[in-house]
All heavy atoms as a GROMACS GRO file, in nm:
protein
  556
    1MET      N    1  10.885   2.832   7.002
    1MET     CA    2  10.801   2.755   7.093
    1MET      C    3  10.840   2.606   7.088
    1MET      O    4  10.846   2.541   7.190
    1MET     CB    5  10.654   2.776   7.055
    1MET     CG    6  10.557   2.695   7.136
    1MET     SD    7  10.541   2.765   7.300
    1MET     CE    8  10.420   2.657   7.369
    2LEU      N    9  10.866   2.556   6.968
    2LEU     CA   10  10.901   2.415   6.953
    2LEU      C   11  11.034   2.384   7.022
    2LEU      O   12  11.048   2.283   7.090
    2LEU     CB   13  10.907   2.377   6.805
    2LEU     CG   14  10.925   2.228   6.774
    2LEU    CD1   15  10.813   2.146   6.839
    2LEU    CD2   16  10.927   2.205   6.626
    3ASP      N   17  11.132   2.473   7.006
    3ASP     CA   18  11.261   2.454   7.072
    3ASP      C   19  11.245   2.456   7.223
    3ASP      O   20  11.309   2.379   7.294
    3ASP     CB   21  11.361   2.561   7.030
    3ASP     CG   22  11.408   2.542   6.887
    3ASP    OD1   23  11.397   2.428   6.838
    3ASP    OD2   24  11.454   2.639   6.827
    4ASP      N   25  11.161   2.546   7.272
    4ASP     CA   26  11.136   2.556   7.415
    4ASP      C   27  11.073   2.426   7.467
    4ASP      O   28  11.113   2.373   7.568
    4ASP     CB   29  11.046   2.675   7.445
    4ASP     CG   30  11.030   2.698   7.594
    4ASP    OD1   31  11.132   2.688   7.666
    4ASP    OD2   32  10.917   2.724   7.638
    5ARG      N   33  10.976   2.376   7.394
    5ARG     CA   34  10.908   2.252   7.434
    5ARG      C   35  11.007   2.134   7.431
    5ARG      O   36  11.008   2.052   7.523
    5ARG     CB   37  10.791   2.224   7.341
    5ARG     CG   38  10.715   2.097   7.378
    5ARG     CD   39  10.587   2.084   7.299
    5ARG     NE   40  10.522   1.958   7.321
    5ARG     CZ   41  10.449   1.927   7.426
    5ARG    NH1   42  10.431   2.016   7.520
    5ARG    NH2   43  10.392   1.809   7.438
    6GLU      N   44  11.091   2.130   7.329
    6GLU     CA   45  11.190   2.023   7.320
    6GLU      C   46  11.291   2.030   7.433
    6GLU      O   47  11.329   1.928   7.489
    6GLU     CB   48  11.261   2.028   7.185
    6GLU     CG   49  11.175   1.983   7.071
    6GLU     CD   50  11.245   1.996   6.937
    6GLU    OE1   51  11.367   2.022   6.934
    6GLU    OE2   52  11.177   1.981   6.835
    7SER      N   53  11.332   2.150   7.470
    7SER     CA   54  11.427   2.163   7.581
    7SER      C   55  11.361   2.125   7.713
    7SER      O   56  11.425   2.064   7.798
    7SER     CB   57  11.484   2.304   7.587
    7SER     OG   58  11.385   2.398   7.620
    8LEU      N   59  11.233   2.158   7.729
    8LEU     CA   60  11.161   2.116   7.850
    8LEU      C   61  11.148   1.964   7.856
    8LEU      O   62  11.166   1.904   7.962
    8LEU     CB   63  11.023   2.181   7.856
    8LEU     CG   64  11.018   2.330   7.885
    8LEU    CD1   65  10.874   2.381   7.879
    8LEU    CD2   66  11.080   2.362   8.020
    9LEU      N   67  11.118   1.904   7.743
    9LEU     CA   68  11.107   1.757   7.739
    9LEU      C   69  11.241   1.690   7.769
    9LEU      O   70  11.247   1.590   7.840
    9LEU     CB   71  11.055   1.711   7.603
    9LEU     CG   72  10.906   1.733   7.578
    9LEU    CD1   73  10.873   1.705   7.432
    9LEU    CD2   74  10.823   1.646   7.669
   10ARG      N   75  11.348   1.747   7.715
   10ARG     CA   76  11.481   1.693   7.740
   10ARG      C   77  11.515   1.704   7.888
   10ARG      O   78  11.563   1.609   7.949
   10ARG     CB   79  11.584   1.769   7.656
   10ARG     CG   80  11.720   1.705   7.652
   10ARG     CD   81  11.816   1.775   7.555
   10ARG     NE   82  11.751   1.816   7.431
   10ARG     CZ   83  11.734   1.943   7.394
   10ARG    NH1   84  11.778   2.042   7.467
   10ARG    NH2   85  11.675   1.973   7.278
   11ARG      N   86  11.488   1.819   7.946
   11ARG     CA   87  11.515   1.840   8.090
   11ARG      C   88  11.429   1.745   8.175
   11ARG      O   89  11.477   1.688   8.273
   11ARG     CB   90  11.487   1.986   8.127
   11ARG     CG   91  11.509   2.017   8.272
   11ARG     CD   92  11.657   2.011   8.308
   11ARG     NE   93  11.672   2.036   8.449
   11ARG     CZ   94  11.748   1.964   8.530
   11ARG    NH1   95  11.821   1.867   8.483
   11ARG    NH2   96  11.754   1.990   8.657
   12LEU      N   97  11.304   1.727   8.135
   12LEU     CA   98  11.215   1.636   8.207
   12LEU      C   99  11.269   1.494   8.205
   12LEU      O  100  11.270   1.424   8.306
   12LEU     CB  101  11.075   1.642   8.145
   12LEU     CG  102  10.966   1.558   8.211
   12LEU    CD1  103  10.944   1.600   8.355
   12LEU    CD2  104  10.837   1.571   8.131
   13HIS      N  105  11.318   1.452   8.090
   13HIS     CA  106  11.377   1.319   8.077
   13HIS      C  107  11.499   1.304   8.168
   13HIS      O  108  11.515   1.202   8.236
   13HIS     CB  109  11.415   1.293   7.931
   13HIS     CG  110  11.484   1.163   7.909
   13HIS    ND1  111  11.419   1.042   7.918
   13HIS    CD2  112  11.613   1.134   7.882
   13HIS    CE1  113  11.506   0.945   7.897
   13HIS    NE2  114  11.624   0.998   7.874
   14GLU      N  115  11.584   1.406   8.171
   14GLU     CA  116  11.704   1.402   8.256
   14GLU      C  117  11.665   1.393   8.403
   14GLU      O  118  11.726   1.317   8.480
   14GLU     CB  119  11.789   1.527   8.233
   14GLU     CG  120  11.854   1.534   8.098
   14GLU     CD  121  11.913   1.671   8.068
   14GLU    OE1  122  11.903   1.762   8.154
   14GLU    OE2  123  11.969   1.687   7.959
   15MET      N  124  11.566   1.470   8.442
   15MET     CA  125  11.524   1.471   8.583
   15MET      C  126  11.461   1.338   8.623
   15MET      O  127  11.485   1.288   8.734
   15MET     CB  128  11.428   1.587   8.607
   15MET     CG  129  11.500   1.720   8.601
   15MET     SD  130  11.397   1.868   8.598
   15MET     CE  131  11.278   1.839   8.721
   16ARG      N  132  11.381   1.280   8.535
   16ARG     CA  133  11.322   1.148   8.565
   16ARG      C  134  11.430   1.042   8.579
   16ARG      O  135  11.423   0.955   8.666
   16ARG     CB  136  11.224   1.108   8.456
   16ARG     CG  137  11.093   1.182   8.462
   16ARG     CD  138  11.001   1.140   8.351
   16ARG     NE  139  10.872   1.206   8.362
   16ARG     CZ  140  10.787   1.217   8.262
   16ARG    NH1  141  10.818   1.167   8.143
   16ARG    NH2  142  10.672   1.277   8.279
   17SER      N  143  11.530   1.050   8.495
   17SER     CA  144  11.641   0.956   8.502
   17SER      C  145  11.716   0.970   8.634
   17SER      O  146  11.748   0.871   8.700
   17SER     CB  147  11.735   0.980   8.384
   17SER     OG  148  11.844   0.894   8.390
   18GLU      N  149  11.744   1.094   8.673
   18GLU     CA  150  11.813   1.117   8.800
   18GLU      C  151  11.728   1.068   8.917
   18GLU      O  152  11.779   1.010   9.013
   18GLU     CB  153  11.845   1.265   8.817
   18GLU     CG  154  11.922   1.295   8.944
   18GLU     CD  155  11.955   1.441   8.962
   18GLU    OE1  156  11.933   1.523   8.870
   18GLU    OE2  157  12.004   1.474   9.072
   19HIS      N  158  11.598   1.088   8.908
   19HIS     CA  159  11.506   1.044   9.014
   19HIS      C  160  11.512   0.892   9.030
   19HIS      O  161  11.520   0.840   9.141
   19HIS     CB  162  11.363   1.090   8.979
   19HIS     CG  163  11.265   1.074   9.089
   19HIS    ND1  164  11.186   0.963   9.101
   19HIS    CD2  165  11.233   1.155   9.192
   19HIS    CE1  166  11.108   0.977   9.206
   19HIS    NE2  167  11.135   1.093   9.264
   20ARG      N  168  11.513   0.820   8.917
   20ARG     CA  169  11.525   0.672   8.922
   20ARG      C  170  11.660   0.630   8.978
   20ARG      O  171  11.669   0.536   9.057
   20ARG     CB  172  11.506   0.613   8.782
   20ARG     CG  173  11.363   0.602   8.738
   20ARG     CD  174  11.350   0.521   8.609
   20ARG     NE  175  11.434   0.573   8.501
   20ARG     CZ  176  11.397   0.664   8.413
   20ARG    NH1  177  11.278   0.716   8.420
   20ARG    NH2  178  11.478   0.703   8.318
   21ASP      N  179  11.765   0.699   8.936
   21ASP     CA  180  11.898   0.668   8.987
   21ASP      C  181  11.907   0.688   9.138
   21ASP      O  182  11.969   0.608   9.209
   21ASP     CB  183  12.004   0.754   8.918
   21ASP     CG  184  12.021   0.720   8.771
   21ASP    OD1  185  11.974   0.612   8.728
   21ASP    OD2  186  12.081   0.801   8.698
   22LEU      N  187  11.844   0.793   9.187
   22LEU     CA  188  11.843   0.817   9.331
   22LEU      C  189  11.772   0.705   9.405
   22LEU      O  190  11.812   0.668   9.515
   22LEU     CB  191  11.778   0.952   9.363
   22LEU     CG  192  11.865   1.074   9.340
   22LEU    CD1  193  11.784   1.202   9.356
   22LEU    CD2  194  11.985   1.076   9.432
   23ASP      N  195  11.665   0.651   9.346
   23ASP     CA  196  11.596   0.536   9.406
   23ASP      C  197  11.695   0.423   9.431
   23ASP      O  198  11.699   0.364   9.540
   23ASP     CB  199  11.486   0.483   9.314
   23ASP     CG  200  11.353   0.551   9.336
   23ASP    OD1  201  11.331   0.607   9.445
   23ASP    OD2  202  11.270   0.546   9.243
   24THR      N  203  11.773   0.393   9.331
   24THR     CA  204  11.870   0.284   9.340
   24THR      C  205  11.976   0.312   9.446
   24THR      O  206  12.006   0.226   9.529
   24THR     CB  207  11.938   0.263   9.203
   24THR    OG1  208  11.838   0.242   9.104
   24THR    CG2  209  12.032   0.144   9.207
   25VAL      N  210  12.030   0.432   9.444
   25VAL     CA  211  12.135   0.468   9.540
   25VAL      C  212  12.082   0.466   9.683
   25VAL      O  213  12.146   0.412   9.773
   25VAL     CB  214  12.194   0.607   9.505
   25VAL    CG1  215  12.288   0.654   9.614
   25VAL    CG2  216  12.265   0.602   9.371
   26ILE      N  217  11.964   0.522   9.703
   26ILE     CA  218  11.905   0.526   9.838
   26ILE      C  219  11.880   0.384   9.888
   26ILE      O  220  11.909   0.353  10.005
   26ILE     CB  221  11.777   0.610   9.839
   26ILE    CG1  222  11.812   0.758   9.820
   26ILE    CG2  223  11.698   0.590   9.968
   26ILE    CD1  224  11.693   0.848   9.793
   27ALA      N  225  11.826   0.299   9.803
   27ALA     CA  226  11.800   0.161   9.844
   27ALA      C  227  11.930   0.090   9.883
   27ALA      O  228  11.936   0.019   9.984
   27ALA     CB  229  11.730   0.085   9.732
   28ARG      N  230  12.032   0.111   9.804
   28ARG     CA  231  12.161   0.046   9.831
   28ARG      C  232  12.222   0.097   9.962
   28ARG      O  233  12.273   0.019  10.042
   28ARG     CB  234  12.255   0.072   9.715
   28ARG     CG  235  12.368  -0.028   9.707
   28ARG     CD  236  12.445  -0.014   9.577
   28ARG     NE  237  12.367  -0.065   9.466
   28ARG     CZ  238  12.373  -0.021   9.341
   28ARG    NH1  239  12.453   0.077   9.310
   28ARG    NH2  240  12.300  -0.074   9.247
   29LEU      N  241  12.216   0.227   9.984
   29LEU     CA  242  12.273   0.285  10.106
   29LEU      C  243  12.190   0.250  10.230
   29LEU      O  244  12.245   0.231  10.338
   29LEU     CB  245  12.285   0.437  10.094
   29LEU     CG  246  12.392   0.489  10.000
   29LEU    CD1  247  12.386   0.641   9.992
   29LEU    CD2  248  12.531   0.445  10.044
   30SER      N  249  12.060   0.242  10.215
   30SER     CA  250  11.973   0.209  10.328
   30SER      C  251  11.996   0.066  10.376
   30SER      O  252  11.983   0.038  10.495
   30SER     CB  253  11.827   0.228  10.290
   30SER     OG  254  11.800   0.364  10.263
   31ASP      N  255  12.027  -0.022  10.284
   31ASP     CA  256  12.052  -0.163  10.320
   31ASP      C  257  12.180  -0.180  10.398
   31ASP      O  258  12.194  -0.275  10.475
   31ASP     CB  259  12.058  -0.250  10.194
   31ASP     CG  260  11.922  -0.267  10.130
   31ASP    OD1  261  11.821  -0.237  10.197
   31ASP    OD2  262  11.916  -0.308  10.013
   32SER      N  263  12.275  -0.090  10.381
   32SER     CA  264  12.408  -0.113  10.438
   32SER      C  265  12.443  -0.021  10.556
   32SER      O  266  12.558   0.009  10.578
   32SER     CB  267  12.514  -0.099  10.329
   32SER     OG  268  12.512   0.033  10.280
   33LEU      N  269  12.345   0.024  10.630
   33LEU     CA  270  12.367   0.102  10.752
   33LEU      C  271  12.483   0.201  10.741
   33LEU      O  272  12.569   0.209  10.829
   33LEU     CB  273  12.391   0.009  10.871
   33LEU     CG  274  12.276  -0.083  10.909
   33LEU    CD1  275  12.319  -0.174  11.022
   33LEU    CD2  276  12.152  -0.006  10.946
   34THR      N  277  12.487   0.274  10.633
   34THR     CA  278  12.594   0.373  10.615
   34THR      C  279  12.549   0.506  10.674
   34THR      O  280  12.459   0.513  10.755
   34THR     CB  281  12.628   0.389  10.467
   34THR    OG1  282  12.510   0.428  10.397
   34THR    CG2  283  12.683   0.260  10.409
   35ASP      N  284  12.610   0.610  10.629
   35ASP     CA  285  12.583   0.745  10.676
   35ASP      C  286  12.436   0.783  10.651
   35ASP      O  287  12.396   0.808  10.538
   35ASP     CB  288  12.678   0.841  10.604
   35ASP     CG  289  12.668   0.982  10.654
   35ASP    OD1  290  12.607   1.004  10.761
   35ASP    OD2  291  12.722   1.072  10.587
   36GLN      N  292  12.359   0.788  10.758
   36GLN     CA  293  12.217   0.820  10.745
   36GLN      C  294  12.194   0.966  10.703
   36GLN      O  295  12.093   0.996  10.640
   36GLN     CB  296  12.144   0.790  10.876
   36GLN     CG  297  12.133   0.643  10.907
   36GLN     CD  298  12.065   0.567  10.795
   36GLN    OE1  299  11.956   0.603  10.750
   36GLN    NE2  300  12.130   0.461  10.747
   37LEU      N  301  12.287   1.053  10.736
   37LEU     CA  302  12.276   1.192  10.692
   37LEU      C  303  12.282   1.200  10.540
   37LEU      O  304  12.206   1.274  10.478
   37LEU     CB  305  12.388   1.276  10.755
   37LEU     CG  306  12.386   1.424  10.725
   37LEU    CD1  307  12.255   1.488  10.770
   37LEU    CD2  308  12.503   1.493  10.790
   38GLN      N  309  12.369   1.122  10.481
   38GLN     CA  310  12.379   1.117  10.334
   38GLN      C  311  12.250   1.065  10.273
   38GLN      O  312  12.202   1.117  10.173
   38GLN     CB  313  12.498   1.030  10.291
   38GLN     CG  314  12.518   1.023  10.143
   38GLN     CD  315  12.558   1.154  10.080
   38GLN    OE1  316  12.605   1.246  10.146
   38GLN    NE2  317  12.536   1.165   9.951
   39VAL      N  318  12.191   0.962  10.335
   39VAL     CA  319  12.064   0.907  10.286
   39VAL      C  320  11.956   1.013  10.294
   39VAL      O  321  11.877   1.030  10.200
   39VAL     CB  322  12.025   0.780  10.366
   39VAL    CG1  323  11.886   0.733  10.328
   39VAL    CG2  324  12.126   0.669  10.342
   40GLN      N  325  11.951   1.088  10.403
   40GLN     CA  326  11.851   1.194  10.417
   40GLN      C  327  11.870   1.302  10.311
   40GLN      O  328  11.772   1.351  10.255
   40GLN     CB  329  11.860   1.257  10.556
   40GLN     CG  330  11.807   1.170  10.666
   40GLN     CD  331  11.824   1.232  10.803
   40GLN    OE1  332  11.910   1.319  10.822
   40GLN    NE2  333  11.744   1.189  10.899
   41ARG      N  334  11.992   1.336  10.282
   41ARG     CA  335  12.019   1.437  10.178
   41ARG      C  336  11.973   1.388  10.040
   41ARG      O  337  11.916   1.464   9.962
   41ARG     CB  338  12.167   1.471  10.173
   41ARG     CG  339  12.212   1.554  10.290
   41ARG     CD  340  12.359   1.587  10.280
   41ARG     NE  341  12.400   1.665  10.395
   41ARG     CZ  342  12.519   1.660  10.450
   41ARG    NH1  343  12.613   1.581  10.400
   41ARG    NH2  344  12.549   1.734  10.554
   42LEU      N  345  11.999   1.262  10.013
   42LEU     CA  346  11.956   1.205   9.885
   42LEU      C  347  11.804   1.202   9.875
   42LEU      O  348  11.747   1.230   9.769
   42LEU     CB  349  12.014   1.065   9.867
   42LEU     CG  350  12.165   1.059   9.846
   42LEU    CD1  351  12.213   0.914   9.851
   42LEU    CD2  352  12.205   1.124   9.715
   43LYS      N  353  11.738   1.168   9.984
   43LYS     CA  354  11.591   1.166   9.984
   43LYS      C  355  11.535   1.307   9.963
   43LYS      O  356  11.436   1.325   9.892
   43LYS     CB  357  11.538   1.108  10.115
   43LYS     CG  358  11.554   0.957  10.124
   43LYS     CD  359  11.498   0.904  10.253
   43LYS     CE  360  11.509   0.753  10.260
   43LYS     NZ  361  11.450   0.700  10.385
   44LYS      N  362  11.599   1.404  10.024
   44LYS     CA  363  11.556   1.543  10.008
   44LYS      C  364  11.573   1.586   9.862
   44LYS      O  365  11.486   1.652   9.804
   44LYS     CB  366  11.637   1.634  10.099
   44LYS     CG  367  11.583   1.771  10.113
   44LYS     CD  368  11.661   1.847  10.219
   44LYS     CE  369  11.590   1.973  10.258
   44LYS     NZ  370  11.656   2.043  10.368
   45ARG      N  371  11.685   1.548   9.801
   45ARG     CA  372  11.710   1.579   9.659
   45ARG      C  373  11.604   1.512   9.572
   45ARG      O  374  11.553   1.570   9.476
   45ARG     CB  375  11.850   1.532   9.619
   45ARG     CG  376  11.880   1.542   9.472
   45ARG     CD  377  11.886   1.684   9.424
   45ARG     NE  378  11.911   1.687   9.281
   45ARG     CZ  379  11.865   1.780   9.200
   45ARG    NH1  380  11.796   1.881   9.249
   45ARG    NH2  381  11.889   1.775   9.072
   46LYS      N  382  11.569   1.388   9.607
   46LYS     CA  383  11.468   1.315   9.531
   46LYS      C  384  11.332   1.385   9.538
   46LYS      O  385  11.263   1.398   9.437
   46LYS     CB  386  11.458   1.172   9.584
   46LYS     CG  387  11.368   1.084   9.504
   46LYS     CD  388  11.368   0.944   9.560
   46LYS     CE  389  11.253   0.869   9.498
   46LYS     NZ  390  11.216   0.752   9.573
   47LEU      N  391  11.295   1.433   9.656
   47LEU     CA  392  11.169   1.505   9.671
   47LEU      C  393  11.169   1.635   9.592
   47LEU      O  394  11.070   1.671   9.528
   47LEU     CB  395  11.142   1.535   9.819
   47LEU     CG  396  11.097   1.416   9.903
   47LEU    CD1  397  11.091   1.456  10.050
   47LEU    CD2  398  10.964   1.366   9.856
   48LYS      N  399  11.282   1.705   9.594
   48LYS     CA  400  11.293   1.829   9.518
   48LYS      C  401  11.280   1.801   9.368
   48LYS      O  402  11.211   1.874   9.295
   48LYS     CB  403  11.427   1.897   9.546
   48LYS     CG  404  11.440   2.032   9.482
   48LYS     CD  405  11.567   2.101   9.526
   48LYS     CE  406  11.568   2.241   9.470
   48LYS     NZ  407  11.671   2.268   9.377
   49LEU      N  408  11.343   1.693   9.323
   49LEU     CA  409  11.331   1.654   9.182
   49LEU      C  410  11.187   1.623   9.146
   49LEU      O  411  11.139   1.661   9.038
   49LEU     CB  412  11.417   1.530   9.154
   49LEU     CG  413  11.559   1.554   9.110
   49LEU    CD1  414  11.633   1.422   9.100
   49LEU    CD2  415  11.566   1.627   8.979
   50LYS      N  416  11.116   1.553   9.235
   50LYS     CA  417  10.977   1.518   9.208
   50LYS      C  418  10.893   1.644   9.192
   50LYS      O  419  10.808   1.652   9.102
   50LYS     CB  420  10.923   1.431   9.322
   50LYS     CG  421  10.782   1.385   9.302
   50LYS     CD  422  10.770   1.298   9.179
   50LYS     CE  423  10.628   1.246   9.166
   50LYS     NZ  424  10.608   1.177   9.040
   51ASP      N  425  10.916   1.745   9.277
   51ASP     CA  426  10.844   1.872   9.265
   51ASP      C  427  10.875   1.940   9.132
   51ASP      O  428  10.786   1.992   9.066
   51ASP     CB  429  10.880   1.966   9.380
   51ASP     CG  430  10.821   1.922   9.513
   51ASP    OD1  431  10.729   1.837   9.512
   51ASP    OD2  432  10.870   1.970   9.617
   52GLU      N  433  11.000   1.939   9.093
   52GLU     CA  434  11.040   2.002   8.966
   52GLU      C  435  10.981   1.926   8.847
   52GLU      O  436  10.939   1.988   8.749
   52GLU     CB  437  11.192   2.007   8.955
   52GLU     CG  438  11.255   2.104   9.053
   52GLU     CD  439  11.407   2.100   9.050
   52GLU    OE1  440  11.466   2.032   8.963
   52GLU    OE2  441  11.468   2.166   9.136
   53ILE      N  442  10.976   1.794   8.856
   53ILE     CA  443  10.917   1.713   8.749
   53ILE      C  444  10.769   1.747   8.735
   53ILE      O  445  10.718   1.768   8.624
   53ILE     CB  446  10.937   1.562   8.778
   53ILE    CG1  447  11.084   1.525   8.758
   53ILE    CG2  448  10.846   1.477   8.690
   53ILE    CD1  449  11.119   1.386   8.808
   54THR      N  450  10.699   1.756   8.847
   54THR     CA  451  10.557   1.789   8.845
   54THR      C  452  10.535   1.927   8.784
   54THR      O  453  10.444   1.947   8.702
   54THR     CB  454  10.499   1.784   8.988
   54THR    OG1  455  10.520   1.654   9.041
   54THR    CG2  456  10.351   1.816   8.989
   55TRP      N  457  10.620   2.023   8.820
   55TRP     CA  458  10.608   2.158   8.765
   55TRP      C  459  10.631   2.158   8.614
   55TRP      O  460  10.555   2.220   8.539
   55TRP     CB  461  10.708   2.251   8.835
   55TRP     CG  462  10.699   2.391   8.786
   55TRP    CD1  463  10.609   2.486   8.825
   55TRP    CD2  464  10.781   2.452   8.686
   55TRP    NE1  465  10.632   2.602   8.756
   55TRP    CE2  466  10.737   2.585   8.669
   55TRP    CE3  467  10.888   2.408   8.609
   55TRP    CZ2  468  10.795   2.672   8.580
   55TRP    CZ3  469  10.947   2.495   8.520
   55TRP    CH2  470  10.900   2.626   8.505
   56LEU      N  471  10.734   2.086   8.570
   56LEU     CA  472  10.762   2.079   8.426
   56LEU      C  473  10.649   2.012   8.350
   56LEU      O  474  10.612   2.056   8.241
   56LEU     CB  475  10.892   2.002   8.401
   56LEU     CG  476  11.019   2.082   8.392
   56LEU    CD1  477  11.137   1.990   8.368
   56LEU    CD2  478  11.012   2.189   8.286
   57GLU      N  479  10.595   1.905   8.406
   57GLU     CA  480  10.483   1.837   8.340
   57GLU      C  481  10.364   1.930   8.326
   57GLU      O  482  10.296   1.929   8.223
   57GLU     CB  483  10.445   1.711   8.419
   57GLU     CG  484  10.543   1.600   8.407
   57GLU     CD  485  10.514   1.484   8.500
   57GLU    OE1  486  10.443   1.500   8.601
   57GLU    OE2  487  10.567   1.373   8.471
   58SER      N  488  10.339   2.011   8.428
   58SER     CA  489  10.226   2.104   8.419
   58SER      C  490  10.251   2.211   8.312
   58SER      O  491  10.158   2.260   8.250
   58SER     CB  492  10.198   2.168   8.555
   58SER     OG  493  10.300   2.260   8.589
   59ARG      N  494  10.378   2.249   8.293
   59ARG     CA  495  10.412   2.347   8.189
   59ARG      C  496  10.392   2.290   8.049
   59ARG      O  497  10.361   2.361   7.955
   59ARG     CB  498  10.558   2.391   8.202
   59ARG     CG  499  10.593   2.470   8.322
   59ARG     CD  500  10.580   2.619   8.300
   59ARG     NE  501  10.620   2.665   8.169
   59ARG     CZ  502  10.720   2.746   8.145
   59ARG    NH1  503  10.792   2.792   8.243
   59ARG    NH2  504  10.748   2.785   8.022
   60LEU      N  505  10.412   2.158   8.037
   60LEU     CA  506  10.402   2.094   7.905
   60LEU      C  507  10.258   2.063   7.864
   60LEU      O  508  10.229   2.049   7.746
   60LEU     CB  509  10.487   1.967   7.902
   60LEU     CG  510  10.637   1.992   7.904
   60LEU    CD1  511  10.711   1.862   7.930
   60LEU    CD2  512  10.683   2.053   7.773
   61LEU      N  513  10.169   2.051   7.962
   61LEU     CA  514  10.029   2.022   7.930
   61LEU      C  515   9.960   2.151   7.888
   61LEU      O  516   9.976   2.255   7.953
   61LEU     CB  517   9.957   1.964   8.052
   61LEU     CG  518   9.997   1.823   8.091
   61LEU    CD1  519   9.924   1.782   8.219
   61LEU    CD2  520   9.966   1.725   7.981
   62PRO      N  521   9.880   2.145   7.782
   62PRO     CA  522   9.808   2.265   7.740
   62PRO      C  523   9.699   2.300   7.842
   62PRO      O  524   9.645   2.212   7.911
   62PRO     CB  525   9.747   2.225   7.606
   62PRO     CG  526   9.740   2.078   7.609
   62PRO     CD  527   9.854   2.032   7.697
   63ASP      N  528   9.669   2.428   7.853
   63ASP     CA  529   9.560   2.472   7.941
   63ASP      C  530   9.428   2.419   7.887
   63ASP      O  531   9.399   2.430   7.768
   63ASP     CB  532   9.555   2.624   7.951
   63ASP     CG  533   9.674   2.681   8.025
   63ASP    OD1  534   9.732   2.606   8.107
   63ASP    OD2  535   9.708   2.798   8.003
   64ILE      N  536   9.347   2.365   7.977
   64ILE     CA  537   9.217   2.313   7.937
   64ILE      C  538   9.111   2.410   7.988
   64ILE      O  539   9.103   2.440   8.107
   64ILE     CB  540   9.192   2.172   7.996
   64ILE    CG1  541   9.298   2.076   7.942
   64ILE    CG2  542   9.052   2.124   7.964
   64ILE    CD1  543   9.292   1.938   8.005
   65ILE      N  544   9.030   2.458   7.898
   65ILE     CA  545   8.922   2.549   7.936
   65ILE      C  546   8.799   2.465   7.966
   65ILE      O  547   8.749   2.393   7.880
   65ILE     CB  548   8.894   2.650   7.824
   65ILE    CG1  549   9.018   2.732   7.795
   65ILE    CG2  550   8.775   2.738   7.861
   65ILE    CD1  551   9.007   2.823   7.675
   66ALA      N  552   8.752   2.473   8.089
   66ALA     CA  553   8.638   2.391   8.131
   66ALA      C  554   8.508   2.462   8.101
   66ALA      O  555   8.495   2.576   8.091
   66ALA     CB  556   8.647   2.362   8.280
   0.00000   0.00000   0.00000
């Protein structure tokens, strides 16, 4: 269980890092009127990453019995 949690945390860290990197790339490309299709693809990847991050975070939180 501990190894599984550590691997999830490691993956979560990697995904958050990629998400931040995409912010930078998208901002840079948006400023320079480049290929808008590429910008759209990057934004789509960023949204997918955000969904995966949210899913992983929910897996890491313990179930709360109300």
